[in-house]
Backbone bond lengths (Angstrom), bond angles and torsions (degrees), N, CA, C in turn:
res aa  C-N    CA-C-N  psi(-1)  N-CA   C-N-CA  omega(-1)  CA-C   N-CA-C  phi
1 X - - - 1.470 - - 1.523 109.26 -
2 X 1.329 116.49 140.99 1.454 122.09 -179.65 1.525 109.33 -78.27
3 X 1.345 116.42 113.02 1.464 119.92 -178.03 1.515 112.05 -64.42
4 X 1.336 117.38 -33.34 1.458 120.54 -178.30 1.517 111.01 -62.11
5 X 1.344 116.66 -33.48 1.461 120.47 -178.60 1.516 112.24 -87.84
6 X 1.318 116.28 0.98 1.459 119.88 -178.69 1.535 108.77 -130.95
7 X 1.355 118.62 87.33 1.469 121.53 -177.36 1.517 113.05 -57.01
8 X 1.345 117.12 -33.12 1.463 119.77 -179.53 1.526 110.72 -62.11
9 X 1.317 117.27 -40.66 1.455 121.33 178.19 1.521 111.02 -65.01
10 X 1.335 116.71 -36.75 1.468 120.35 178.29 1.517 110.14 -62.31
11 X 1.353 116.77 -42.24 1.456 120.75 179.59 1.526 110.72 -60.96
12 X 1.332 117.29 -40.38 1.459 120.93 -179.13 1.528 110.43 -64.24
13 X 1.332 116.35 -38.56 1.454 120.47 -176.69 1.525 112.95 -75.46
14 X 1.317 118.38 -18.43 1.451 120.44 -178.66 1.525 110.89 -71.83
15 X 1.328 116.37 133.86 1.459 119.15 174.02 1.520 109.30 -87.46
16 X 1.326 116.47 176.79 1.461 120.67 -175.23 1.527 111.33 -61.88
17 X 1.329 116.60 -40.99 1.463 119.92 -179.77 1.519 111.33 -59.66
18 X 1.310 116.78 -43.72 1.464 120.46 179.02 1.521 111.19 -63.28
19 X 1.313 116.46 -41.81 1.459 119.93 -179.65 1.533 111.07 -64.68
20 X 1.332 116.49 -41.09 1.459 119.93 179.50 1.521 110.40 -64.59
21 X 1.325 117.02 -42.77 1.464 120.33 -177.99 1.531 112.11 -69.89
22 X 1.321 116.66 -28.65 1.463 119.55 174.74 1.526 109.97 -72.11
23 X 1.338 116.62 -42.48 1.465 120.97 179.59 1.527 111.45 -70.34
24 X 1.345 116.69 -30.47 1.460 121.93 -179.50 1.538 108.30 -126.91
25 X 1.303 118.30 76.78 1.472 121.14 -174.47 1.522 114.44 -68.68
26 X 1.327 117.40 -17.60 1.464 120.56 178.83 1.523 109.18 -113.54
27 X 1.320 116.56 145.22 1.469 122.58 -178.79 1.521 110.72 -62.68
28 X 1.316 116.68 126.99 1.463 120.32 -177.39 1.524 112.05 -80.36
29 X 1.322 117.89 -11.07 1.462 120.88 -174.51 1.529 113.04 -94.77
30 X 1.331 117.48 -10.80 1.473 120.02 178.78 1.520 110.16 -127.25
31 X 1.339 116.25 32.87 1.464 121.91 176.50 1.521 111.97 59.55
32 X 1.330 116.69 31.23 1.443 120.87 176.61 1.518 114.78 73.41
33 X 1.334 116.95 18.39 1.463 119.82 -179.53 1.528 111.30 -68.22
34 X 1.326 116.73 -30.18 1.467 121.20 -177.60 1.530 109.86 -123.34
35 X 1.319 115.56 156.54 1.462 120.44 177.13 1.531 110.52 -73.71
36 X 1.322 116.50 146.73 1.461 120.83 175.45 1.522 109.11 -66.94
37 X 1.323 116.17 126.80 1.465 120.88 -179.75 1.521 111.43 -114.87
38 X 1.335 116.74 -19.06 1.454 121.64 -177.53 1.523 108.71 -143.92
39 X 1.329 114.93 174.27 1.455 121.16 174.21 1.522 108.90 -108.28
40 X 1.312 115.93 135.03 1.458 121.22 179.82 1.520 109.59 -112.73
41 X 1.333 117.28 124.37 1.462 121.33 170.61 1.524 107.43 -83.11
42 X 1.299 117.09 119.56 1.464 120.00 179.47 1.517 108.23 -137.63
43 X 1.351 117.32 105.58 1.465 127.68 10.73 1.530 112.34 -73.15
44 X 1.338 116.45 154.66 1.466 120.61 -175.63 1.525 112.82 -73.41
45 X 1.329 115.09 159.37 1.463 120.87 178.75 1.522 111.93 -59.52
46 X 1.337 116.79 -30.97 1.461 120.60 -175.38 1.523 112.98 -60.85
47 X 1.324 118.17 -19.17 1.463 120.60 -179.69 1.523 112.76 -76.25
48 X 1.320 117.07 -16.29 1.457 120.52 -171.72 1.527 111.19 -103.81
49 X 1.319 115.55 143.93 1.453 121.07 -178.84 1.523 110.85 -56.81
50 X 1.338 115.67 126.99 1.466 123.12 -178.10 1.528 111.99 58.21
51 X 1.333 115.93 21.02 1.472 123.29 179.96 1.525 112.31 57.74
52 X 1.329 116.43 25.67 1.460 121.23 178.66 1.523 108.71 -87.84
53 X 1.308 114.30 90.72 1.460 122.76 -173.98 1.523 110.43 -108.87
54 X 1.322 116.67 132.53 1.461 120.37 175.45 1.524 109.79 -65.32
55 X 1.315 116.89 151.82 1.456 120.56 178.08 1.526 110.12 -70.43
56 X 1.314 115.10 154.69 1.452 121.53 -179.05 1.513 110.52 122.92
57 X 1.319 116.58 157.31 1.465 122.83 -179.45 1.528 111.33 57.52
58 X 1.335 115.80 54.33 1.467 122.58 172.02 1.528 107.26 -112.27
59 X 1.334 116.28 141.26 1.457 119.83 -170.08 1.527 111.46 -140.80
60 X 1.329 114.86 153.09 1.450 120.93 176.01 1.515 111.43 -78.20
61 X 1.328 116.50 134.58 1.461 121.05 -176.97 1.531 109.01 -141.41
62 X 1.318 116.82 144.88 1.463 120.84 178.10 1.528 109.76 -83.77
63 X 1.305 116.91 165.51 1.471 120.95 -178.32 1.523 112.03 -62.24
64 X 1.330 116.83 -40.02 1.467 120.09 -176.94 1.526 111.83 -65.07
65 X 1.331 116.98 -40.38 1.469 120.18 178.70 1.524 111.42 -74.65
66 X 1.329 116.61 -29.50 1.461 120.00 -176.86 1.530 112.05 -76.65
67 X 1.321 117.49 -28.65 1.461 121.59 -171.63 1.535 113.52 -53.98
68 X 1.341 120.26 -46.98 1.471 118.74 -176.55 1.518 114.63 -80.61
69 X 1.330 118.79 -5.63 1.458 119.45 -173.57 1.527 113.01 -71.25
70 X 1.319 118.04 -21.36 1.471 120.08 -177.64 1.533 110.66 -63.18
71 X 1.335 116.39 -50.02 1.464 119.42 178.53 1.522 111.18 -67.67
72 X 1.328 117.12 -39.67 1.459 120.27 178.83 1.526 110.50 -59.23
73 X 1.337 116.59 -45.34 1.463 120.62 -179.63 1.524 111.45 -63.53
74 X 1.344 116.82 -36.30 1.468 120.37 179.09 1.521 110.57 -64.85
75 X 1.328 116.89 -40.33 1.460 120.87 179.07 1.527 110.42 -67.54
76 X 1.317 116.74 -48.27 1.462 120.79 -177.29 1.528 110.70 -65.49
77 X 1.332 117.97 -40.37 1.463 120.86 179.09 1.519 111.10 -62.33
78 X 1.327 116.61 -38.49 1.461 120.33 177.93 1.521 110.78 -69.45
79 X 1.326 116.76 -46.30 1.465 120.53 178.66 1.529 110.90 -57.25
80 X 1.313 116.70 -38.52 1.461 120.38 -175.25 1.519 112.66 -70.44
81 X 1.338 117.67 -13.17 1.463 120.99 -177.02 1.524 113.24 -106.99
82 X 1.310 117.39 3.61 1.461 119.57 -177.90 1.518 112.07 -81.17
83 X 1.301 117.94 -33.48 1.458 123.42 177.34 1.528 107.44 -145.11
84 X 1.341 117.33 149.68 1.464 128.12 -9.00 1.523 111.53 -74.35
85 X 1.314 116.26 179.64 1.464 121.38 -179.25 1.524 110.19 -60.79
86 X 1.336 118.40 132.26 1.470 120.58 -179.14 1.516 111.75 -60.91
87 X 1.336 114.88 140.01 1.469 120.50 -177.17 1.519 112.64 -103.51
88 X 1.326 116.66 -25.17 1.456 121.27 -175.98 1.522 110.74 -110.70
89 X 1.338 115.78 152.70 1.469 119.94 178.00 1.528 110.77 -58.78
90 X 1.342 116.51 -38.08 1.468 119.88 179.90 1.520 110.94 -62.13
91 X 1.330 117.19 -36.09 1.461 120.90 178.98 1.524 110.73 -69.88
92 X 1.340 116.73 -39.81 1.458 120.64 178.04 1.527 110.62 -65.16
93 X 1.310 115.90 -40.61 1.462 119.84 178.27 1.529 111.07 -64.72
94 X 1.331 115.47 -35.28 1.458 119.95 178.53 1.528 111.46 -61.61
95 X 1.333 115.90 -41.12 1.468 119.93 -179.41 1.521 110.13 -62.00
96 X 1.333 116.82 -46.50 1.467 120.45 178.89 1.527 110.44 -62.00
97 X 1.325 115.59 -41.18 1.461 120.19 -179.42 1.513 111.21 -62.44
98 X 1.321 117.26 -45.72 1.463 120.14 -177.83 1.520 111.64 -71.25
99 X 1.313 117.10 -32.91 1.462 119.49 176.82 1.525 110.58 -63.01
100 X 1.329 116.36 -44.85 1.465 120.49 178.46 1.524 110.33 -67.41
101 X 1.326 116.25 -39.55 1.453 120.19 -179.50 1.518 112.30 -63.97
102 X 1.326 116.14 -38.46 1.461 119.96 178.43 1.519 110.87 -63.60
103 X 1.316 115.98 -45.49 1.467 120.50 -178.19 1.523 111.26 -63.78
104 X 1.339 116.18 -41.98 1.463 120.27 -175.06 1.527 113.31 -82.03
105 X 1.340 116.61 -40.22 1.458 120.18 -171.18 1.522 114.53 -107.69
106 X 1.317 117.32 -23.12 1.467 120.65 -177.51 1.534 109.81 -134.80
107 X 1.320 117.84 64.72 1.473 119.22 -177.88 1.516 113.08 -58.62
108 X 1.334 117.52 -33.50 1.461 119.52 177.89 1.524 111.70 -65.75
109 X 1.342 115.79 -36.94 1.459 120.12 177.17 1.515 110.41 -69.51
110 X 1.327 116.92 -41.78 1.466 120.98 -178.62 1.524 111.48 -58.05
111 X 1.322 116.45 -33.30 1.469 119.74 -179.99 1.525 112.40 -62.65
112 X 1.320 117.22 -26.04 1.462 119.97 179.95 1.517 111.75 -65.59
113 X 1.329 116.27 -27.54 1.460 120.64 -174.39 1.532 112.38 -102.23
114 X 1.318 117.32 8.46 1.458 120.31 -174.70 1.515 113.54 -76.08
115 X 1.340 117.22 -15.11 1.467 120.16 -177.31 1.525 113.05 -97.58
116 X 1.328 117.20 12.49 1.453 119.82 -177.65 1.518 112.63 -85.68
117 X 1.335 115.42 177.69 1.461 120.66 177.15 1.521 109.34 -147.48
118 X 1.325 115.29 151.57 1.453 121.39 178.26 1.523 109.52 -86.09
119 X 1.326 117.00 127.84 1.458 122.28 -178.81 1.526 110.71 -83.78
120 X 1.342 118.06 163.92 1.477 120.73 179.71 1.529 113.76 -56.87
121 X 1.337 117.24 -29.19 1.466 119.14 -179.36 1.519 112.67 -83.33
122 X 1.339 116.86 2.50 1.456 120.70 177.58 1.511 114.22 96.01
123 X 1.335 118.07 -11.81 1.453 120.45 177.94 1.519 110.75 -75.71
124 X 1.317 115.79 156.95 1.459 121.55 -179.82 1.521 108.61 -106.82
125 X 1.321 116.33 126.56 1.452 121.32 -177.70 1.525 110.54 -105.06
126 X 1.337 115.73 126.84 1.459 120.72 178.86 1.527 109.38 -78.89
127 X 1.304 115.96 133.98 1.456 121.28 176.16 1.530 110.04 -127.29
128 X 1.326 114.86 40.44 1.459 119.14 179.91 1.525 109.55 -62.89
129 X 1.322 115.50 135.53 1.457 120.62 -176.90 1.521 109.81 -129.28
130 X 1.331 114.08 162.38 1.456 119.89 173.61 1.516 113.16 56.93
131 X 1.326 115.88 -131.73 1.457 120.66 -176.26 1.527 111.95 -67.33
132 X 1.340 117.75 -31.41 1.465 119.17 177.12 1.525 110.92 -62.49
133 X 1.332 116.76 -39.03 1.461 120.08 177.97 1.525 110.22 -64.11
134 X 1.331 116.74 -41.07 1.461 120.62 179.22 1.521 110.75 -64.12
135 X 1.322 117.37 -39.86 1.463 120.98 179.26 1.526 111.09 -63.93
136 X 1.317 115.69 -40.28 1.460 119.38 179.74 1.523 110.21 -66.67
137 X 1.341 116.82 -42.31 1.464 119.59 177.61 1.520 110.56 -61.31
138 X 1.326 116.91 -40.73 1.462 121.33 -179.43 1.524 110.52 -58.99
139 X 1.330 116.53 -49.07 1.461 120.42 -179.81 1.529 111.79 -63.09
140 X 1.323 116.63 -41.36 1.458 120.05 -179.07 1.524 111.47 -68.00
141 X 1.327 117.08 -43.03 1.465 119.89 177.78 1.528 110.56 -62.79
142 X 1.344 116.54 -40.82 1.461 120.43 179.68 1.530 110.25 -63.10
143 X 1.340 117.35 -41.38 1.462 120.69 177.38 1.520 110.76 -61.33
144 X 1.328 117.13 -46.00 1.464 120.72 -178.89 1.524 111.23 -61.08
145 X 1.351 116.91 -43.83 1.457 120.65 -179.54 1.522 110.86 -65.79
146 X 1.326 116.28 -40.41 1.469 120.36 177.51 1.526 110.63 -62.53
147 X 1.334 117.04 -43.15 1.460 120.55 177.79 1.523 110.16 -62.78
148 X 1.327 116.58 -39.16 1.458 120.20 178.32 1.513 112.54 -61.39
149 X 1.343 117.34 -44.85 1.459 120.95 178.70 1.525 111.36 -64.00
150 X 1.333 116.14 -37.25 1.463 120.26 179.52 1.527 111.01 -65.62
151 X 1.320 116.88 -46.57 1.461 119.87 -178.23 1.527 111.43 -72.62
152 X 1.332 117.21 -27.76 1.466 120.37 173.33 1.535 108.95 -61.92
153 X 1.327 116.52 -45.52 1.470 120.45 177.74 1.524 111.05 -60.86
154 X 1.329 116.64 -39.63 1.459 121.06 -178.98 1.530 110.93 -66.89
155 X 1.320 116.07 -41.69 1.472 120.48 -175.16 1.520 112.18 -82.61
156 X 1.341 116.82 -46.46 1.463 120.82 -174.80 1.521 112.68 -84.59
157 X 1.353 117.24 -19.62 1.448 120.28 -178.74 1.509 113.63 76.15
158 X 1.317 117.78 19.85 1.465 122.96 179.61 1.522 107.79 -154.36
159 X 1.328 117.31 162.04 1.448 118.84 175.92 1.529 109.34 -85.90
160 X 1.325 115.69 153.91 1.460 120.91 179.04 1.522 109.11 -67.59
161 X 1.318 118.08 130.63 1.452 123.05 -177.30 1.530 111.12 -76.13
162 X 1.327 116.09 169.94 1.461 121.28 -175.31 1.517 113.09 -62.41
163 X 1.331 117.91 -24.82 1.461 119.70 -178.02 1.526 112.87 -82.77
164 X 1.337 117.53 -3.11 1.456 120.31 -178.93 1.526 111.06 -78.35
165 X 1.319 115.34 153.49 1.458 122.67 176.60 1.527 108.47 -121.58
166 X 1.324 115.86 144.68 1.463 121.22 -175.47 1.525 109.22 -122.25
167 X 1.326 116.35 109.14 1.467 120.51 173.65 1.518 107.69 -91.48
168 X 1.337 116.95 120.49 1.466 122.04 -175.80 1.525 110.04 -122.56
169 X 1.309 115.30 133.30 1.462 120.66 178.89 1.525 108.59 -147.94
170 X 1.321 116.16 160.01 1.461 120.18 176.47 1.524 109.35 -144.70
171 X 1.317 114.92 157.27 1.462 122.14 179.81 1.526 108.55 -127.09
172 X 1.305 116.33 131.51 1.462 121.65 -178.54 1.521 110.86 -76.65
173 X 1.340 115.69 168.01 1.460 120.64 177.79 1.524 111.08 -58.61
174 X 1.324 116.15 -38.48 1.465 119.53 179.54 1.522 110.60 -62.40
175 X 1.323 116.81 -42.83 1.468 120.02 178.34 1.520 110.90 -66.26
176 X 1.331 115.89 -35.53 1.465 119.41 178.29 1.521 110.37 -64.09
177 X 1.340 116.28 -48.28 1.464 120.61 -177.11 1.526 112.04 -68.12
178 X 1.315 117.34 -25.37 1.466 120.93 179.37 1.524 112.12 -93.69
179 X 1.336 116.06 11.90 1.466 122.29 176.63 1.526 112.39 56.33
180 X 1.318 116.05 43.79 1.451 120.92 179.90 1.522 113.18 -98.10
181 X 1.332 116.81 7.84 1.458 121.04 175.16 1.526 108.30 -85.62
182 X 1.324 118.73 132.52 1.470 120.73 -179.95 1.526 112.36 -53.64
183 X 1.334 116.37 135.26 1.462 120.97 -179.02 1.519 112.30 -60.57
184 X 1.332 116.61 -29.81 1.469 120.39 -177.73 1.522 112.10 -59.97
185 X 1.335 116.42 -30.17 1.464 119.61 179.91 1.519 110.43 -64.13
186 X 1.326 116.55 -44.48 1.461 119.83 -177.37 1.528 112.45 -74.28
187 X 1.329 117.18 -18.71 1.463 119.55 175.86 1.525 110.85 -72.05
188 X 1.325 116.42 -27.90 1.463 121.20 179.20 1.526 111.18 -91.12
189 X 1.344 116.02 -41.59 1.457 120.86 -175.49 1.528 109.50 -113.10
190 X 1.298 115.79 102.24 1.458 119.65 -178.49 1.525 113.35 -126.48
191 X 1.329 116.74 2.49 1.465 119.09 -178.74 1.527 110.59 -142.64
192 X 1.341 118.26 60.44 1.469 119.51 179.32 1.522 111.21 -66.65
193 X 1.331 116.33 148.22 1.456 122.08 -177.69 1.523 109.95 -120.24
194 X 1.338 117.59 154.46 1.464 120.43 179.49 1.513 111.91 -82.99
195 X 1.320 114.96 159.34 1.453 120.48 168.54 1.517 106.77 -70.44
196 X 1.324 118.08 123.31 1.462 119.94 -173.49 1.512 110.34 -144.95
197 X 1.314 115.62 144.99 1.458 122.29 174.87 1.519 108.04 -151.55
198 X 1.331 116.61 115.99 1.460 120.02 -178.87 1.522 111.02 63.41
199 X 1.319 116.16 -128.74 1.460 120.39 -179.92 1.516 112.45 -83.64
200 X 1.325 116.37 -13.78 1.462 119.68 -178.75 1.522 110.26 -85.49
201 X 1.318 115.63 140.46 1.456 120.70 178.46 1.521 108.48 -149.34
202 X 1.326 115.46 146.58 1.460 119.20 178.98 1.524 111.44 -79.12
203 X 1.342 116.92 -11.20 1.471 121.93 -178.54 1.522 109.80 48.47
204 X 1.350 116.41 -125.57 1.464 118.87 -177.36 1.524 112.66 -88.01
205 X 1.336 117.50 6.24 1.458 119.05 179.60 1.529 111.51 -75.78
206 X 1.330 115.93 -31.93 1.459 119.83 176.61 1.517 109.20 -152.33
207 X 1.322 116.32 115.79 1.458 122.98 177.52 1.523 107.73 -124.26
208 X 1.318 116.84 139.67 1.465 117.64 -179.03 1.525 111.71 -148.83
209 X 1.318 114.65 157.21 1.447 122.67 176.57 1.524 107.51 -145.64
210 X 1.319 116.69 151.18 1.462 120.65 -177.10 1.525 110.12 -136.14
211 X 1.323 114.19 156.57 1.470 121.51 171.18 1.516 107.08 -133.63
212 X 1.329 117.54 131.50 1.453 121.09 -178.05 1.515 110.81 -137.42
213 X 1.318 116.10 123.40 1.451 123.05 173.75 1.522 106.83 -111.23
214 X 1.319 116.11 91.80 1.454 119.88 -172.80 1.510 114.98 -74.03
215 X 1.305 116.69 -24.13 1.463 119.05 -175.97 1.525 109.64 -141.11
216 X 1.330 117.84 121.83 1.467 127.05 8.18 1.534 113.88 -103.02
217 X 1.335 117.34 -1.11 1.463 118.67 -167.71 1.520 114.56 -86.77
218 X 1.337 117.94 -21.64 1.465 122.17 -173.42 1.523 110.12 54.76
219 X 1.324 114.83 45.92 1.469 122.95 -176.23 1.526 109.09 -97.12
220 X 1.335 117.19 125.95 1.461 121.94 -174.46 1.531 109.58 -134.18
221 X 1.332 115.93 134.66 1.458 121.70 -179.45 1.527 108.59 -135.45
222 X 1.343 116.31 140.35 1.464 119.30 173.72 1.531 109.65 -129.88
223 X 1.315 113.52 152.71 1.457 121.81 171.00 1.516 106.53 -135.72
224 X 1.326 117.17 127.56 1.462 120.64 -178.52 1.520 110.05 -138.18
225 X 1.318 115.43 143.14 1.465 122.17 176.65 1.519 108.63 -112.01
226 X 1.327 117.02 131.95 1.459 122.30 -176.87 1.521 109.88 -115.41
227 X 1.318 116.47 108.53 1.466 124.07 174.85 1.533 112.85 51.35
228 X 1.321 117.53 30.87 1.463 122.06 179.72 1.523 111.59 58.37
229 X 1.315 117.20 16.13 1.450 121.82 -176.45 1.526 112.17 -101.04
230 X 1.320 116.19 -39.23 1.458 120.49 175.30 1.521 108.20 -155.78
231 X 1.303 116.75 164.54 1.449 121.27 177.51 1.524 109.58 -131.43
232 X 1.312 115.79 153.77 1.452 122.12 -177.97 1.520 110.11 -113.58
233 X 1.318 114.98 148.79 1.460 121.71 175.41 1.519 107.06 -136.58
234 X 1.333 116.69 120.68 1.458 121.33 -174.69 1.525 109.40 -133.41
235 X 1.322 115.37 136.38 1.465 122.32 174.90 1.520 108.11 -121.81
236 X 1.336 117.11 131.63 1.464 122.44 177.74 1.524 108.53 -126.48
237 X 1.321 116.32 124.30 1.458 121.29 176.54 1.530 108.58 -165.00
238 X 1.329 118.32 167.05 1.463 119.64 -177.05 1.517 114.48 -64.43
239 X 1.318 118.70 -32.50 1.466 121.13 -174.08 1.520 110.09 -126.83
240 X 1.348 115.23 111.84 1.461 119.62 177.95 1.525 110.80 -121.83
241 X 1.314 117.43 25.25 1.460 120.57 -174.68 1.526 112.50 -65.66
242 X 1.342 116.82 -18.58 1.464 118.46 -178.31 1.523 112.16 -81.98
243 X 1.336 117.61 -8.68 1.455 119.83 -178.36 1.527 110.16 -76.09
244 X 1.311 116.42 135.48 1.458 122.32 179.88 1.526 109.10 -110.45
245 X 1.322 116.27 129.57 1.453 121.66 177.30 1.523 107.84 -98.02
246 X 1.316 116.83 121.80 1.463 121.25 178.62 1.518 109.10 -119.34
247 X 1.327 115.96 141.84 1.455 122.08 179.60 1.525 108.76 51.31
248 X 1.324 117.23 -130.63 1.461 121.30 -179.99 1.528 112.08 -105.37
249 X 1.327 116.73 12.42 1.453 119.75 -176.57 1.516 110.55 -89.72
250 X 1.290 114.55 112.99 1.443 120.41 171.94 1.514 115.01 90.92
251 X 1.334 114.74 156.33 1.457 122.49 177.04 1.520 107.78 -152.12
252 X 1.324 116.12 152.18 1.456 121.65 177.28 1.526 108.35 -121.05
253 X 1.323 115.95 114.34 1.462 121.88 -177.19 1.523 110.59 -110.97
254 X 1.327 114.65 171.12 1.457 122.81 169.96 1.529 108.30 -115.78
255 X 1.334 118.40 153.31 1.470 119.28 173.46 1.525 110.45 -53.63
256 X 1.325 116.34 138.61 1.452 121.52 -176.28 1.515 113.36 99.20
257 X 1.352 117.13 -0.97 1.464 120.79 -176.49 1.531 112.59 -64.66
258 X 1.337 117.49 -21.03 1.463 119.53 -178.84 1.530 112.48 -70.46
259 X 1.298 117.44 -25.45 1.461 120.51 -178.33 1.535 110.22 -62.65
260 X 1.322 115.61 123.85 1.453 119.91 178.22 1.517 114.41 72.08
261 X 1.331 117.82 9.35 1.464 119.61 -177.92 1.521 110.49 -68.41
262 X 1.322 115.37 132.36 1.470 122.80 175.78 1.519 107.26 -132.27
263 X 1.337 115.97 103.69 1.457 119.48 -174.62 1.526 112.10 -61.10
264 X 1.337 117.80 -18.99 1.465 120.84 -179.62 1.522 112.39 -76.75
265 X 1.329 117.72 -16.68 1.456 123.11 -175.91 1.526 109.12 -88.20
266 X 1.322 117.28 95.95 1.465 122.19 -175.55 1.522 111.19 -64.11
267 X 1.330 117.52 -39.41 1.464 120.34 179.43 1.524 111.06 -64.39
268 X 1.324 116.64 -37.32 1.460 120.18 176.74 1.519 110.30 -62.70
269 X 1.331 116.87 -41.98 1.468 120.71 179.20 1.520 110.64 -61.48
270 X 1.326 117.29 -43.90 1.459 120.62 -178.87 1.524 110.81 -62.26
271 X 1.325 116.85 -34.93 1.464 119.72 177.73 1.519 110.91 -74.11
272 X 1.322 116.56 -49.30 1.463 120.17 -171.79 1.515 112.95 -71.18
273 X 1.293 118.13 -30.66 1.459 118.97 -177.23 1.525 112.03 -70.48
274 X 1.339 115.16 -10.03 1.470 119.61 178.02 1.529 112.66 -117.48
275 X 1.328 117.39 -0.72 1.459 119.04 -174.01 1.527 111.86 -65.20
276 X 1.311 116.79 -26.92 1.454 119.16 178.75 1.508 113.91 -72.63
277 X 1.344 117.04 -11.40 1.457 120.86 178.82 1.522 111.82 -89.98
278 X 1.313 116.06 -6.38 1.462 120.29 -178.25 1.518 109.79 -87.12
279 X 1.312 115.33 144.75 1.477 121.59 178.47 1.525 109.72 -66.85
C-alpha cells in the first residue's frame, strides 16, 4: 500500500520524536531561531531510577541547543542521587551505575565530584571548591533554565520569545532540610504533582507546579523537586532587571543560552549568568 496516499498509515509509522518535531517545528530553547532536529526529554530520563520515565514533557530541540545537554544531564543525574540515602536496591544500583558511567564517559564531570566525602549516615557530601564549584553551579543553573523553558512551552503553548528573561536557581537537600528556602515559594506552590502517564508515575522522583499569568504580563514561575535531593525555582518574564544575583545563587539567562554552552568554562558562566540583566 502507498503510504503517501494513506495519511493514517503515515501516522502509525511516525515515532514519538517525529510527532514532537512536527508539533513543535521550531526549537523551544532558542526562541525558535533554529528548526527542531531532535526530541528532548525534559526532565531527562537519567533522573529516573533505571531510566523508567513516564511519557510526557517531550520537546523539540535543535542540534546546537541539544549538544551540551549530555554533560549537564550527567551532572544533574549524579547530584540527584547523592541525597537522601537510597532506600531501594534499584536506587543503590543506579548510584553505582552512574559513578562508573561518569568515570568512563564523562571524566570531566567526574572531576567535579572528586572532592566529596562519605558521611557516617552513608550519604555523600559534595565539597566542590573554587572553579569546580563554579562549574557545578553553571550546569545546575543551565538545567533549571532549560526546565523552565520546557514547562513554559507546556503551560503557555508557545516557546519563550527572545525578549524573555529566565531567572534560574536551585536549592540543595541541605538547604531544604535547614529551611533555607524562601517562605514565599511555598505560599504559591503547595501542591506539586508528579510526571505521570497511565500506570507509570515519577512519584517523588520529580514533582512540579507552575503559575502562569498570560495576560498581560506573560509572567511564569515554576517550582520542581528532583528525587528529594534538590529543588528548582525559575521565573520567566520579559523584564527581570530587578533581580539581584548574590554569590553563586541564581543566574539570569536569555533563550538560546544553551548554544555553545561549556559548563567547564568558568568565565563563560560568569558572563552568561548575568546576560539576562543587560538591556
